[in-house]
C-alpha positions as CSV (number, residue, x, y, z in Angstrom):
1,X,0.3,109.7,12.9
2,X,1.9,109.2,9.4
3,X,2.9,106.1,7.9
4,X,6.4,106.9,7.8
5,X,6.4,107.5,11.7
6,X,4.3,104.1,12.2
7,X,7.2,102.2,10.1
8,X,10.0,104.0,12.2
9,X,8.1,103.2,15.5
10,X,8.1,99.4,14.5
11,X,11.5,99.2,13.2
12,X,13.5,98.7,16.5
13,X,10.7,96.2,18.1
14,X,10.8,94.2,14.9
15,X,14.6,94.1,14.9
16,X,14.6,93.0,18.7
17,X,12.1,90.2,18.0
18,X,13.9,88.8,15.0
19,X,17.1,88.9,17.2
20,X,15.5,87.1,19.8
21,X,14.2,84.4,17.6
22,X,17.7,84.0,16.2
23,X,19.3,83.9,19.7
24,X,17.4,80.7,20.9
25,X,19.6,78.0,19.4
26,X,22.7,80.1,20.2
27,X,21.7,80.2,23.7
28,X,21.0,76.5,23.8
29,X,24.5,75.9,22.4
30,X,26.3,78.0,25.2
31,X,29.1,76.1,26.9
32,X,28.9,75.2,30.6
33,X,31.4,77.8,31.4
34,X,28.5,80.3,30.4
35,X,25.7,78.4,31.8
36,X,25.2,81.4,34.2
37,X,23.9,83.5,31.3
38,X,21.0,81.3,31.0
39,X,20.4,81.1,34.7
40,X,20.8,84.7,35.5
41,X,20.3,86.8,32.2
42,X,16.7,87.2,32.5
43,X,16.8,88.2,36.1
44,X,19.8,90.9,35.3
45,X,17.6,92.4,32.5
46,X,14.5,92.7,34.4
47,X,16.3,93.8,37.7
48,X,18.1,96.6,35.6
49,X,14.6,97.7,34.1
50,X,13.4,97.6,37.7
51,X,16.1,99.9,39.0
52,X,15.5,102.4,36.1
53,X,11.8,102.2,36.2
54,X,12.1,103.2,40.0
55,X,14.6,106.1,39.3
56,X,12.4,107.4,36.7
57,X,9.2,106.9,38.7
58,X,7.7,104.7,36.0
59,X,4.9,102.7,38.0
60,X,3.6,101.1,34.7
61,X,6.9,99.6,33.6
62,X,7.8,98.6,37.2
63,X,4.6,96.5,37.3
64,X,5.0,95.1,33.9
65,X,8.4,93.9,34.9
66,X,7.3,92.3,38.1
67,X,4.7,90.5,36.0
68,X,7.5,89.3,33.6
69,X,9.6,88.2,36.5
70,X,6.7,86.4,38.2
71,X,6.0,84.6,34.8
72,X,9.7,83.6,34.4
73,X,9.5,82.2,38.1
74,X,6.5,80.2,37.1
75,X,8.4,78.9,34.1
76,X,11.2,77.8,36.1
77,X,9.2,76.0,39.0
78,X,6.3,74.6,36.8
79,X,6.8,75.0,33.1
80,X,10.3,74.2,32.1
81,X,9.6,70.4,32.4
82,X,6.5,70.4,30.3
83,X,2.7,71.1,30.4
84,X,1.6,67.6,31.3
85,X,0.7,68.0,34.8
86,X,-2.5,69.8,36.2
87,X,-0.2,72.4,38.1
88,X,1.5,73.3,34.9
89,X,-1.5,73.4,32.9
90,X,-3.1,75.7,35.2
91,X,-0.3,78.1,35.8
92,X,0.1,78.2,31.9
93,X,-3.4,79.2,31.3
94,X,-3.4,81.5,33.9
95,X,-0.4,83.3,32.6
96,X,-1.6,83.3,29.2
97,X,-4.8,85.3,30.2
98,X,-3.6,87.3,33.1
99,X,-0.4,88.8,31.9
100,X,-2.0,90.2,28.5
101,X,-5.0,91.4,30.5
102,X,-2.8,93.4,32.9
103,X,-0.4,94.8,30.2
104,X,-3.8,96.2,28.5
105,X,-4.8,97.8,31.6
106,X,-1.4,99.3,32.3
107,X,-1.5,100.8,28.9
108,X,-5.1,102.4,29.5
109,X,-4.5,103.8,32.9
110,X,-2.5,106.9,33.6
111,X,0.9,107.1,35.0
112,X,0.5,107.5,38.8
113,X,4.0,106.7,40.0
114,X,5.0,103.6,42.3
115,X,5.2,104.3,46.1
116,X,1.7,105.7,46.6
117,X,-1.9,104.5,47.0
118,X,-2.2,103.9,43.2
119,X,0.8,101.7,43.1
120,X,-0.5,99.7,46.2
121,X,-3.9,99.3,44.6
122,X,-2.4,98.1,41.3
123,X,-0.1,95.6,42.9
124,X,-2.9,94.3,45.1
125,X,-4.9,93.7,42.0
126,X,-2.3,91.4,40.5
127,X,-1.7,89.8,44.0
128,X,-5.5,88.8,43.9
129,X,-4.9,87.3,40.3
130,X,-2.0,85.2,41.8
131,X,-4.0,84.2,44.8
132,X,-6.9,83.1,42.9
133,X,-4.5,80.9,40.6
134,X,-2.9,79.5,43.8
135,X,-6.4,78.6,45.1
136,X,-7.3,76.6,41.9
137,X,-3.9,74.7,42.5
138,X,-4.4,74.0,46.3
139,X,-8.0,72.9,46.0
140,X,-7.5,70.9,42.9
141,X,-10.2,72.7,40.9
142,X,-9.5,70.7,37.9
143,X,-12.9,71.7,36.1
144,X,-11.7,75.3,36.0
145,X,-8.5,74.3,34.1
146,X,-10.7,72.0,31.8
147,X,-13.1,75.1,31.2
148,X,-10.0,77.3,30.4
149,X,-8.6,75.0,27.7
150,X,-12.0,74.4,26.0
151,X,-11.7,75.2,22.4
152,X,-13.6,78.4,21.3
153,X,-13.2,78.0,17.6
154,X,-12.0,75.8,14.9
155,X,-9.1,74.1,16.6
156,X,-7.3,73.9,12.9
157,X,-6.5,77.5,13.1
158,X,-4.0,77.1,15.9
159,X,-3.7,73.3,16.3
160,X,0.1,73.5,17.0
161,X,0.0,76.2,19.6
162,X,0.0,75.0,23.5
163,X,-1.9,78.3,24.4
164,X,-5.4,77.7,25.1
165,X,-8.0,79.6,23.0
166,X,-8.9,81.9,25.7
167,X,-5.3,83.0,26.0
168,X,-4.8,83.5,22.3
169,X,-7.8,86.0,22.5
170,X,-6.3,87.5,25.5
171,X,-3.0,88.1,23.8
172,X,-4.4,89.4,20.7
173,X,-6.9,91.7,22.5
174,X,-4.1,93.1,24.5
175,X,-1.8,93.7,21.8
176,X,-4.4,95.6,19.8
177,X,-5.6,97.8,22.7
178,X,-2.0,98.7,23.5
179,X,-1.4,99.6,19.8
180,X,-4.6,101.7,19.6
181,X,-3.4,103.6,22.8
182,X,-0.1,104.1,21.1
183,X,-1.7,105.3,18.0
184,X,-3.8,107.8,19.9
185,X,-1.0,109.1,22.5
186,X,2.0,108.6,20.2
187,X,3.9,107.2,23.4
188,X,7.0,105.0,23.0
189,X,5.9,103.4,26.2
190,X,2.6,102.2,25.0
191,X,4.3,100.8,21.8
192,X,6.9,99.2,24.3
193,X,4.0,97.7,26.2
194,X,2.2,96.2,23.1
195,X,5.6,94.6,22.0
196,X,5.9,93.2,25.4
197,X,2.7,91.5,25.0
198,X,3.6,90.2,21.6
199,X,7.1,89.1,23.0
200,X,5.3,87.3,25.8
201,X,2.7,85.6,23.6
202,X,5.6,84.3,21.2
203,X,7.4,83.1,24.1
204,X,4.3,81.3,25.3
205,X,3.6,79.7,22.1
206,X,7.1,78.2,22.1
207,X,7.3,77.2,25.8
208,X,8.3,73.6,24.8
209,X,11.5,74.6,23.1
210,X,14.3,74.9,25.4
211,X,15.3,78.6,26.4
212,X,12.7,79.8,24.0
213,X,10.4,81.4,26.7
214,X,13.5,82.9,28.6
215,X,14.9,84.7,25.4
216,X,11.6,86.2,24.7
217,X,11.0,87.5,28.2
218,X,14.5,89.2,28.1
219,X,13.4,90.8,24.7
220,X,10.2,92.0,26.5
221,X,12.1,93.5,29.3
222,X,14.6,95.1,27.0
223,X,11.8,96.7,25.0
224,X,10.4,98.0,28.1
225,X,13.7,99.6,29.1
226,X,14.3,101.2,25.4
227,X,10.6,102.3,25.6
228,X,11.1,103.9,29.0
229,X,14.2,105.7,27.9
230,X,12.6,107.1,24.7
231,X,9.6,108.4,26.7
232,X,12.0,110.1,29.2
233,X,14.1,111.8,26.5
234,X,10.8,112.8,24.7
235,X,9.7,114.6,28.0
236,X,12.9,116.3,28.3
237,X,13.4,117.3,24.6
238,X,9.7,117.7,23.4
239,X,7.0,120.2,24.3
240,X,4.1,118.4,25.8
241,X,1.3,120.8,24.6
242,X,2.4,121.2,20.8
243,X,4.4,118.2,20.2
244,X,7.4,120.1,18.8
245,X,10.9,119.8,19.9
246,X,11.4,122.0,23.2
247,X,13.7,125.0,23.7
248,X,16.4,122.4,25.2
249,X,16.3,120.6,22.0
250,X,16.8,124.0,20.3
251,X,19.8,124.7,22.4
252,X,21.4,121.5,21.5
253,X,20.7,121.8,17.8
254,X,22.2,125.3,17.7
255,X,25.5,123.9,19.0
256,X,25.5,121.6,15.8
257,X,24.5,124.3,13.1
258,X,27.3,124.8,10.3
259,X,28.3,128.2,9.1
260,X,25.5,128.7,6.7
261,X,21.9,129.0,8.3
262,X,18.9,131.1,8.8
263,X,16.8,131.5,12.0
264,X,13.3,132.8,12.2
265,X,11.6,133.9,15.6
266,X,7.7,133.6,15.5
267,X,5.2,135.2,17.8
268,X,1.6,134.8,18.0
269,X,0.0,138.3,17.9
270,X,-2.1,139.8,20.7
271,X,-2.1,136.4,22.5
272,X,-2.4,137.6,25.9
273,X,-5.5,139.5,24.9
274,X,-6.8,136.4,23.1
275,X,-6.4,134.3,26.1
276,X,-8.2,136.9,28.2
277,X,-11.2,137.1,26.0
278,X,-11.8,133.5,25.1
279,X,-9.9,131.5,27.8
280,X,-6.8,129.3,28.2
281,X,-8.4,126.2,26.8
282,X,-9.0,127.9,23.6
283,X,-5.7,129.6,23.6
284,X,-4.0,126.2,24.0
285,X,-5.8,125.0,21.0
286,X,-4.7,127.9,19.0
287,X,-1.0,127.1,19.9
288,X,-1.6,123.5,18.8
289,X,-3.0,124.7,15.5
290,X,-0.1,127.3,15.0
291,X,2.4,124.5,15.8
292,X,1.0,122.2,13.4
293,X,1.3,124.8,10.6
294,X,4.8,125.5,11.7
295,X,5.7,121.9,11.5
296,X,4.5,122.0,7.8
297,X,6.8,125.1,6.8
298,X,8.9,123.1,4.3
299,X,12.1,124.2,2.7
300,X,14.1,121.9,4.9
301,X,13.1,123.9,8.2
302,X,13.3,122.6,11.7
303,X,10.6,123.8,14.1
304,X,10.9,124.4,18.0
305,X,8.6,125.8,20.6
306,X,10.8,128.5,22.1
307,X,8.4,129.2,25.1
308,X,4.9,130.6,25.8
309,X,3.5,131.9,22.2
310,X,7.0,132.1,20.7
311,X,8.3,129.5,18.1
312,X,11.6,129.1,16.5
313,X,12.4,127.8,13.0
314,X,15.7,126.9,11.7
315,X,16.8,126.7,8.1
316,X,20.2,124.9,8.1
317,X,22.1,125.4,4.7
318,X,19.8,128.1,3.6
319,X,20.0,131.8,3.3
320,X,17.6,134.4,4.3
321,X,16.1,135.0,0.8
322,X,15.7,131.1,0.5
323,X,13.7,131.0,3.6
324,X,11.3,134.2,3.6
325,X,9.1,132.4,0.9
326,X,8.3,129.6,3.3
327,X,7.7,131.9,6.1
328,X,5.3,134.2,3.9
329,X,3.4,131.0,3.0
330,X,3.3,130.1,6.7
331,X,2.1,133.5,7.7
332,X,-0.8,133.6,5.1
333,X,-1.8,130.0,6.1
334,X,-2.2,130.9,9.9
335,X,-3.9,134.2,9.1
336,X,-6.2,132.6,6.9
337,X,-7.3,129.9,9.2
338,X,-10.7,130.2,11.1
339,X,-11.4,128.6,14.3
340,X,-15.2,128.3,15.2
341,X,-16.4,129.2,18.5
342,X,-19.3,127.5,20.0
343,X,-22.4,129.8,20.5
344,X,-22.9,130.6,24.1
345,X,-26.5,129.3,24.2
346,X,-25.6,126.0,22.3
347,X,-26.7,123.0,24.4
348,X,-24.0,120.6,24.8
349,X,-26.1,117.5,23.7
350,X,-28.9,118.7,21.5
351,X,-32.1,116.7,21.2
352,X,-32.6,114.6,18.1
353,X,-35.6,116.5,17.1
354,X,-33.6,119.7,17.1
355,X,-30.8,118.5,15.0
356,X,-31.6,120.5,11.9
357,X,-29.2,121.4,9.2
358,X,-27.3,124.7,10.5
359,X,-29.3,124.7,13.7
360,X,-26.2,124.8,15.8
361,X,-23.6,126.5,13.7
362,X,-21.1,128.4,15.7
363,X,-21.7,132.0,16.8
364,X,-18.8,133.3,15.1
365,X,-15.3,132.4,14.2
366,X,-12.0,133.9,15.0
367,X,-8.5,133.7,13.6
368,X,-5.0,134.6,14.7
369,X,-1.9,136.0,13.0
370,X,1.8,135.7,13.7
371,X,4.8,138.0,13.4
372,X,8.0,136.9,12.1
373,X,11.5,138.0,12.4
374,X,14.3,136.4,10.4
375,X,18.0,136.7,10.3
376,X,20.9,135.0,8.7
377,X,24.3,133.9,10.0
378,X,27.0,136.4,8.7
379,X,30.5,137.6,9.5
380,X,28.9,140.2,11.9
381,X,26.6,137.6,13.3
382,X,29.0,134.8,13.8
383,X,27.2,132.6,16.5
384,X,23.8,131.1,16.9
385,X,23.2,133.6,19.8
386,X,23.9,136.4,17.5
387,X,21.5,135.2,15.0
388,X,18.9,134.7,17.4
389,X,19.2,138.1,19.0
390,X,19.2,139.5,15.3
391,X,16.0,137.7,14.5
392,X,14.4,138.7,18.0
393,X,15.1,142.4,16.9
394,X,13.5,141.8,13.5
395,X,10.4,140.3,15.0
396,X,10.1,143.5,17.4
397,X,10.0,145.5,14.2
398,X,7.6,143.4,12.7
399,X,5.3,143.8,15.7
400,X,6.0,147.6,15.9
401,X,5.0,148.0,12.3
402,X,1.6,146.4,12.5
403,X,2.1,142.9,13.1
404,X,1.2,140.0,10.8
405,X,4.3,140.3,8.6
406,X,7.9,139.2,8.1
407,X,10.8,141.2,8.8
408,X,14.7,140.8,8.4
């Protein structure tokens, strides 16, 4: 993931968190006629996210929203009046540990939907946590609460925070885990869960300030909703295997092209034979490699996966002569790329004694090539569909004339 994509990914969460911070005093100054916003605003946002999560079958989001709702109920019942009593301190400490812990788990586990055995198991695990806290309160286990608040490091670091050290560690680890998962998977939902944990932690830190915690719970809920919509959009308009925009995204882009553009159709040569010889797993790896190369074509190009082993590259605002040098460079880069194959007798985990230099080199390497057909919008090719068809015909000529070449 590039630094630019990381910065863009953090832009919206940063804006939402700063906005929440600025809204706290404004919410406190609302007139009595608008007091309902303070009372029902949190439930409205979380309820909206809950409905969308069920509609989109996002079990992880639904559970995260349920946790935020439960935390807000705890705030309204025990915490809004302060943290002086045993019950309030116990509930506060439990929230600071269990909510971040559960968010980290939700980020690590796979999406399994809602109304099934997986949803029941995950909900049951959270119910056990709640029952444990309730047991501490009912049986007056003050020693457990005292233990939870015991300092674990130099108290001067976080002297002003009401969150126990155990909770601070849980929040920091949760956010870190979620960010690592997001960095690996590139999923907006995992970033949304990370920001939810961060917003929750900020809200807990300012629990003594009126309306501080509710405003940041709203920010966390909104972040989950936005992340859920971003993820759903990505599933609809981005190819899962290659990460390139899908054919649906291509069709929408074609409707917005101007009057001067070039379209290239790309096909991996002999891909069916490659799959039959080396297997679909290696075939998928080839498609990923080809997609990465296509994404770096340059020249203002816009790459898409058309379907199967076919790709499309748009050159908005460029003529065919401008596009061909970039396509030739792409063709050469792919043809020159060597993929190592594992030797059939190579052990999966060689013993340390056998790990000598060159002892387990690949049996051989393979490479693939691509054929490219390219066409430009003209008076005779007036629509994007006409240009695509012309590029397809040029692609067919490239294959007929020997493959691994660019034709117009």
